[in-house]
C-alpha positions as CSV (number, residue, x, y, z in Angstrom):
1,M,44.6,47.2,72.7
2,E,46.2,50.6,71.6
3,G,49.3,48.8,70.2
4,R,47.0,46.7,67.9
5,F,45.2,49.8,66.9
6,N,48.5,51.6,66.1
7,I,49.7,48.7,63.9
8,F,46.4,48.5,62.1
9,I,46.7,52.2,61.3
10,F,50.4,51.8,60.3
11,C,49.4,49.1,57.7
12,L,46.6,51.2,56.3
13,I,49.1,54.1,55.7
14,L,51.4,51.7,53.9
15,L,48.5,50.4,51.8
16,F,47.5,54.1,50.9
17,A,51.2,55.0,50.1
18,S,51.8,52.0,47.8
19,T,48.6,52.7,46.0
20,A,49.4,56.3,45.5
21,L,52.9,55.4,44.1
22,A,51.5,52.9,41.7
23,L,48.8,55.5,40.4
24,S,51.3,58.2,40.2
25,A,53.7,56.0,38.2
26,G,50.8,54.6,36.1
27,E,50.8,52.2,33.2
28,F,52.2,52.8,29.8
29,D,50.5,55.6,27.9
30,S,50.7,54.6,24.3
31,N,49.5,58.0,22.9
32,G,52.0,59.5,20.6
33,W,53.5,56.1,19.4
34,K,52.4,55.1,16.0
35,R,53.6,51.5,15.6
36,F,54.4,48.3,17.7
37,R,55.2,44.7,17.2
38,E,54.6,41.6,19.3
39,I,57.8,39.9,20.6
40,H,57.6,36.1,20.1
41,I,59.6,34.3,22.7
42,P,60.1,30.5,22.4
43,A,59.0,28.5,25.5
44,E,62.5,27.1,26.0
45,V,63.9,30.6,26.6
46,K,64.9,30.9,30.3
47,E,63.9,33.9,32.4
48,G,66.6,36.5,32.7
49,L,68.2,39.0,30.2
50,I,67.3,38.6,26.5
51,G,68.1,40.8,23.5
52,I,65.7,41.6,20.6
53,S,67.5,42.1,17.3
54,L,66.4,45.5,15.7
55,E,66.1,45.4,11.9
56,S,66.5,48.3,9.5
57,E,62.9,48.3,8.7
58,L,62.2,49.1,12.4
59,L,65.2,51.5,13.1
60,E,64.4,53.8,10.1
61,K,61.2,54.6,11.6
62,C,62.7,55.5,15.0
63,R,64.2,58.7,16.2
64,P,68.1,58.9,15.5
65,D,68.9,58.4,19.1
66,L,66.3,55.6,19.4
67,A,64.8,57.3,22.5
68,D,61.3,56.3,21.4
69,I,61.8,52.5,21.7
70,R,59.9,51.0,24.6
71,V,59.4,47.4,25.6
72,V,56.0,47.0,27.2
73,S,54.9,44.0,29.3
74,S,51.4,42.6,29.4
75,G,51.2,44.2,32.8
76,R,51.1,47.4,30.8
77,S,54.4,48.9,32.2
78,A,57.5,49.9,30.2
79,V,60.3,47.7,31.4
80,P,64.0,49.0,31.6
81,I,65.9,48.4,28.4
82,L,69.6,48.8,27.1
83,I,70.0,49.7,23.4
84,T,73.3,48.2,22.3
85,E,75.7,50.2,20.1
86,A,76.2,49.3,16.5
87,S,79.6,48.0,15.1
88,D,81.3,50.6,12.9
89,G,84.1,48.2,11.7
90,E,86.8,50.5,13.1
91,D,89.5,49.7,15.7
92,G,91.0,52.3,18.0
93,A,93.4,54.9,16.7
94,P,97.0,53.9,16.3
95,F,99.6,55.0,18.8
96,P,103.3,55.7,18.3
97,A,105.7,53.2,19.6
98,Q,109.5,53.8,20.5
99,V,112.2,52.5,18.1
100,F,115.2,51.7,20.5
101,R,117.5,49.5,18.2
102,V,118.0,49.4,14.5
103,T,120.3,46.8,12.9
104,K,121.0,46.8,9.1
105,R,122.6,44.0,7.0
106,P,123.1,45.7,3.5
107,G,121.5,43.6,0.8
108,K,119.7,41.3,3.3
109,F,117.4,43.0,5.8
110,T,116.8,45.9,8.2
111,E,115.8,44.9,11.9
112,I,113.9,47.2,14.0
113,W,113.2,46.8,17.7
114,I,109.9,48.4,18.9
115,D,108.8,49.2,22.5
116,K,105.1,49.6,23.1
117,K,105.9,51.0,26.7
118,A,103.5,48.4,28.1
119,K,101.9,45.1,27.5
120,V,99.1,46.5,25.1
121,L,96.8,44.2,23.0
122,T,97.5,45.0,19.4
123,H,96.4,43.6,16.1
124,A,98.6,45.5,13.6
125,V,101.9,47.5,13.0
126,I,102.1,50.5,10.5
127,V,105.5,51.4,9.1
128,Q,105.9,55.2,8.2
129,T,108.4,55.9,5.6
130,S,109.4,58.5,3.2
131,S,110.8,56.0,0.8
132,K,109.0,55.7,-2.5
133,D,108.4,52.9,-5.1
134,F,109.1,49.6,-3.3
135,T,107.7,46.3,-2.4
136,R,109.1,44.6,0.7
137,K,108.5,41.2,2.5
138,V,108.3,41.7,6.3
139,E,108.7,39.3,9.2
140,L,107.5,40.0,12.7
141,R,108.4,38.6,16.1
142,G,107.4,39.4,19.7
143,S,109.2,39.6,23.0
144,H,108.5,40.1,26.6
145,N,112.1,41.1,27.7
146,A,113.7,42.4,24.5
147,R,116.0,39.2,24.3
148,D,113.8,36.2,23.6
149,S,111.5,36.6,20.6
150,Y,108.6,34.5,19.3
151,V,107.5,34.3,15.7
152,I,104.2,36.3,15.2
153,R,104.2,36.5,11.2
154,V,106.6,35.7,8.5
155,D,104.6,36.5,5.3
156,G,103.9,40.2,5.8
157,L,104.2,42.6,2.8
158,I,104.4,46.5,2.6
159,A,104.5,48.5,-0.7
160,D,104.6,52.0,-2.1
161,L,103.8,52.0,-5.9
162,I,103.9,54.7,-8.3
163,K,102.4,52.7,-11.4
164,P,99.8,52.3,-12.8
165,E,98.5,54.8,-10.2
166,P,99.9,55.9,-6.8
167,F,99.1,53.2,-4.2
168,Q,100.5,52.6,-0.7
169,T,99.9,49.8,1.9
170,L,102.1,49.9,5.0
171,D,100.2,48.1,7.7
172,I,101.3,44.5,8.9
173,E,98.2,42.7,10.3
174,H,99.2,40.0,13.0
175,P,97.3,37.7,15.5
176,L,96.3,39.5,18.8
177,N,99.1,39.6,21.3
178,N,100.3,41.7,24.3
179,F,104.1,41.5,23.7
180,Q,105.7,44.8,24.9
181,Y,108.3,44.4,22.5
182,L,108.2,43.7,18.8
183,Q,111.1,42.8,16.4
184,L,110.3,43.9,12.8
185,R,112.5,42.5,10.0
186,I,112.1,44.2,6.5
187,L,113.8,42.0,3.8
188,D,115.7,44.3,1.5
189,E,117.1,41.7,-1.0
190,D,119.7,43.7,-2.6
191,Q,117.7,46.9,-2.5
192,P,118.5,50.1,-0.6
193,P,117.0,49.9,3.0
194,L,114.0,51.9,3.7
195,K,114.0,55.1,5.7
196,I,112.0,54.5,8.7
197,D,110.3,57.7,10.0
198,N,108.0,56.2,12.7
199,I,106.3,53.0,13.8
200,L,102.6,53.0,14.8
201,C,100.8,50.1,16.8
202,C,97.2,49.5,16.3
203,P,95.2,48.7,19.6
204,A,92.6,45.7,19.3
205,N,89.0,46.6,19.8
206,T,87.9,44.4,22.4
207,G,84.3,45.5,22.4
208,A,81.4,43.3,21.3
209,K,80.8,43.5,17.6
210,F,77.7,41.8,16.3
211,T,77.2,41.4,12.6
212,K,74.9,39.3,10.4
213,L,75.2,38.1,6.7
214,L,72.8,39.9,4.5
215,E,71.5,38.5,1.2
216,P,72.3,41.1,-1.6
217,Q,70.2,40.3,-4.6
218,I,72.0,41.8,-7.8
219,T,69.6,43.8,-10.0
220,Q,72.0,45.2,-12.5
221,S,75.5,44.4,-13.5
222,T,77.6,46.5,-16.1
223,Q,81.1,46.4,-17.5
224,S,82.9,48.8,-19.7
225,N,86.4,50.2,-20.1
226,D,88.0,48.0,-17.3
227,S,85.3,49.3,-14.9
228,T,82.6,47.2,-13.2
229,T,79.4,48.3,-11.6
230,F,76.9,46.4,-9.5
231,E,73.6,47.4,-8.2
232,F,71.9,45.2,-5.6
233,D,68.9,45.0,-3.3
234,L,69.4,44.0,0.4
235,G,65.8,43.3,1.0
236,Q,63.1,44.8,3.2
237,K,64.1,42.7,6.3
238,R,67.8,43.5,6.9
239,F,70.2,45.2,9.3
240,P,72.1,48.4,8.5
241,L,74.9,47.7,6.1
242,T,78.4,48.0,7.7
243,S,80.7,46.0,5.2
244,I,80.8,44.9,1.6
245,G,83.3,42.3,0.3
246,I,84.1,40.7,-3.1
247,S,85.5,37.4,-4.0
248,S,87.5,37.2,-7.5
249,K,89.8,35.0,-9.2
250,T,91.8,37.9,-10.7
251,K,95.3,37.1,-9.7
252,E,96.6,40.8,-9.1
253,F,94.8,44.0,-9.2
254,I,94.6,47.4,-7.6
255,K,91.1,49.0,-7.9
256,K,89.4,52.2,-6.5
257,I,85.9,51.4,-5.1
258,R,83.0,53.7,-4.7
259,I,79.7,52.7,-2.8
260,A,76.6,54.6,-3.0
261,G,72.9,53.9,-1.6
262,K,69.5,55.0,-1.7
263,V,66.4,54.1,0.4
264,S,63.8,53.4,-2.4
265,A,64.1,51.9,-5.9
266,N,62.2,54.8,-7.6
267,G,62.7,58.5,-7.3
268,D,65.8,58.6,-5.0
269,S,69.2,59.7,-6.1
270,W,72.4,57.6,-5.3
271,K,74.2,59.0,-2.2
272,D,77.9,58.3,-1.9
273,F,79.0,57.0,1.5
274,Y,82.4,55.1,0.9
275,D,85.6,55.8,-1.4
276,G,88.6,53.5,-1.0
277,T,90.8,50.8,-2.5
278,L,90.6,47.1,-2.9
279,F,93.6,45.2,-4.0
280,R,95.6,41.9,-4.5
281,I,99.4,42.2,-4.7
282,R,102.2,39.6,-4.8
283,K,105.8,39.3,-4.4
284,D,107.3,35.9,-4.9
285,D,105.1,33.5,-2.9
286,T,103.8,36.1,-0.5
287,L,100.4,37.5,-1.1
288,K,98.5,40.5,0.4
289,E,95.0,41.6,-0.2
290,K,92.1,43.8,0.9
291,L,88.9,42.7,-0.5
292,Q,86.5,44.2,1.9
293,A,85.2,47.7,2.6
294,Q,84.1,48.6,6.2
295,F,82.3,51.7,7.2
296,K,79.8,53.1,9.6
297,P,76.3,51.4,9.5
298,Q,74.3,52.7,6.5
299,P,70.4,52.6,6.4
300,Y,70.1,52.0,2.6
301,R,68.3,49.3,1.1
302,Y,69.5,49.7,-2.6
303,V,73.4,49.7,-3.0
304,K,75.6,50.5,-6.0
305,L,79.3,49.3,-6.0
306,E,81.7,50.6,-8.6
307,L,85.2,49.4,-9.4
308,P,86.5,52.1,-11.9
309,G,89.9,52.5,-13.1
310,S,92.6,51.1,-15.2
311,H,93.5,47.7,-16.4
312,P,93.0,44.9,-15.4
313,T,89.3,44.3,-15.2
314,V,88.3,42.5,-11.9
315,D,85.9,39.6,-12.3
316,V,83.8,39.5,-9.3
317,D,82.5,36.1,-8.5
318,E,80.4,37.0,-5.5
319,I,79.5,40.0,-3.1
320,E,79.3,39.5,0.6
321,A,77.4,42.1,2.6
322,L,77.4,42.3,6.5
323,G,74.8,44.1,8.6
324,A,75.5,45.6,12.0
325,V,73.1,44.1,14.7
326,R,71.7,46.3,17.6
327,M,69.7,44.8,20.2
328,A,67.2,45.9,22.9
329,V,68.1,44.0,26.0
330,F,65.7,43.7,28.9
331,E,64.7,41.3,31.8
332,Y,62.3,38.6,30.7
333,R,59.7,37.0,32.9
334,K,57.9,33.8,31.7
335,D,54.5,34.9,33.2
336,L,54.4,38.0,31.0
337,T,54.1,38.7,27.2
338,Y,56.0,41.7,25.6
339,C,55.6,44.2,22.7
340,I,58.1,46.7,21.3
341,Y,56.7,50.2,20.7
342,Y,58.4,52.8,18.3
343,D,57.9,55.8,16.0
344,N,57.3,58.7,18.3
345,G,59.0,61.9,17.4
346,D,58.0,63.6,20.7
347,A,59.2,60.8,23.1
348,K,61.6,61.6,25.7
349,L,64.6,59.3,26.8
350,Q,63.3,56.6,29.1
351,V,64.4,57.4,32.8
352,G,65.7,54.8,35.2
353,P,68.6,52.5,35.3
354,A,69.2,50.2,32.3
355,P,69.8,46.5,32.8
356,S,73.4,45.7,33.8
357,V,75.0,43.6,31.0
358,T,78.4,41.7,31.4
359,N,78.1,39.3,28.4
360,L,76.5,40.6,25.3
361,G,77.7,37.7,23.3
362,Q,75.9,35.2,25.5
363,I,72.8,37.1,25.4
364,A,72.9,37.3,21.7
365,A,73.5,33.7,21.3
366,L,70.4,32.9,23.7
367,S,68.2,35.2,21.8
368,T,68.7,34.0,18.1
369,E,65.1,32.4,18.0
370,I,63.4,35.4,19.2
371,K,61.3,37.1,16.6
372,L,59.0,40.1,16.1
373,S,55.6,40.0,14.4
374,D,54.8,42.1,11.5
375,E,54.3,45.7,12.1
376,L,51.0,46.9,13.9
377,K,49.5,50.4,14.2
378,V,48.8,51.7,17.5
379,L,45.0,52.6,17.7
380,E,44.6,56.5,18.2
381,A,42.5,57.9,21.1
382,P,39.1,59.1,20.0
383,V,39.0,62.9,19.2
384,V,37.1,64.8,21.9
385,T,34.9,67.5,20.4
386,E,35.1,70.1,23.3
387,P,38.0,72.5,22.4
388,V,39.3,72.6,25.9
389,R,39.5,68.9,26.5
390,S,40.8,68.1,23.1
391,E,44.0,69.9,23.9
392,N,44.6,67.8,27.0
393,A,43.3,64.5,25.7
394,S,46.6,63.0,25.3
395,S,47.7,63.7,28.9
396,G,44.3,63.8,30.8
397,S,44.5,60.3,32.1
398,T,48.0,60.6,33.4
399,I,47.1,63.8,35.1
400,L,44.2,62.2,36.8
401,R,46.2,59.3,38.0
402,K,48.8,61.7,39.4
403,F,46.1,63.8,41.1
404,A,44.5,60.5,42.6
405,G,47.8,59.3,43.9
406,M,48.6,62.5,45.5
407,A,45.1,62.7,47.2
408,L,45.7,59.1,48.7
409,L,49.0,60.0,49.9
410,L,47.7,63.3,51.5
411,L,44.8,61.2,53.1
412,G,47.3,58.7,54.4
413,L,49.4,61.6,56.1
414,L,46.3,63.1,57.6
415,I,45.3,59.7,59.2
416,L,48.8,59.5,60.5
417,F,48.5,63.1,62.0
418,I,45.2,62.1,63.6
419,V,46.7,59.0,65.2
420,M,49.5,61.0,66.6
421,L,47.1,63.5,68.2
422,R,44.9,60.7,69.5
423,T,47.8,59.0,71.0
424,R,49.2,62.1,72.7
425,G,45.6,62.8,73.9
426,L,45.3,59.4,75.6
427,R,48.8,59.8,77.2
428,R,47.8,63.0,79.1
429,P,44.9,61.8,81.0
430,R,46.8,58.7,82.0
431,A,49.7,60.8,83.2
432,S,47.1,62.9,85.1
433,R,45.6,59.9,86.8
434,N,48.9,58.5,87.7
435,S,50.0,61.8,89.4
436,H,46.7,61.9,91.4
437,S,47.3,58.2,92.6
438,L,50.7,59.1,93.9
439,G,49.4,62.2,95.6
440,D,46.8,60.1,97.5
441,R,49.2,57.5,98.4
442,D,51.6,60.1,99.9
443,Q,48.7,61.7,101.7
444,F,47.8,58.3,103.1
445,K,51.5,57.7,104.4
446,I,51.4,61.1,106.2
447,S,48.2,60.3,108.0
448,L,49.8,57.0,109.2
449,R,52.7,58.8,110.7
450,E,50.6,61.2,112.6
451,H,48.9,58.4,114.2
């Protein structure tokens, strides 16, 4: 009977403890958050990790560190989330490789053997040279043992030009490979060989990069003195701009490119955020071009692209813009619905472990049909007229829940203490009775011996 009573008391204590923890943790308190959107998840989406794409319209109202983003379930609890990083269009920093053999055949080619020192995955080679005013075709082969070689690229091109303005392109892009040794052949073609100062290898960026095509609407186009300027609108629903490319039928050109942006159409001034060069150069049947500018994600809706400089004028047929996609990844359950809250300058970073993600690409593919509703405003709590209570209105309910949870937890501990005292009290009389019984039994044995 006593054992059953102890089990009952133990279950009661567990009930008090779990209730106390639930109350102390509490439900999501929306005070301080200004906006939210409903998350519309199609019925065919399976339970598990999903990702919500975060557009610029939402991101520009969040804190810079995105610490105020919360995904809240219909159970009124904030679920753990992972905010993915945005692609910046940049690969890892080039590293120097060792040149261990150079072979020259005057008037034909210069052959350079390169050792990466390991089987590193790379996507380009950069030739550092002090030679000036040249254009050379380049071939590239790879090897695992510095003897047998395999063709990687036969139509590379490097150049250093003085006219019409100083220009240099010394990188050789190639398909991804992990050859430890590279054989670089520079075709001199009756020209003096180049002076090679160093060779750099560019490591591949194997991280996930998610981009989406944007739809730039050209609002203004001007052309004067060999310069071309475009202004375009990326639209209200968009992702942060991370790349702009052009298509053109102009056969050869080298053009500076300047890109500026602004948030609104009226009142804002243009802010420059990129300065570089686009080009298309040729040597015989070999072509090399760069028609795309890549940069860190930019929040601007309105963009101005300028192609200033000397002849020729570049005829731009089309402009392509890419946006960097960031996602809020969380564990989805079919029996719950979800909202995303944002715009709280005082929010602290959400504590607790973020979801463990191993394949962002798969999550992104499975989440393409998930949409967010139009923006909704969080209803503010009613203002309390008493001056003292108005100061604590935003945190009063949370404090009460914590106190209630602590009170229940203390009550459970008190019950446990009483049970322990009761059990100890019951054991003492029983032990005393047992000792008296033993004493009487011994006395009885003595009496029998005497008789």
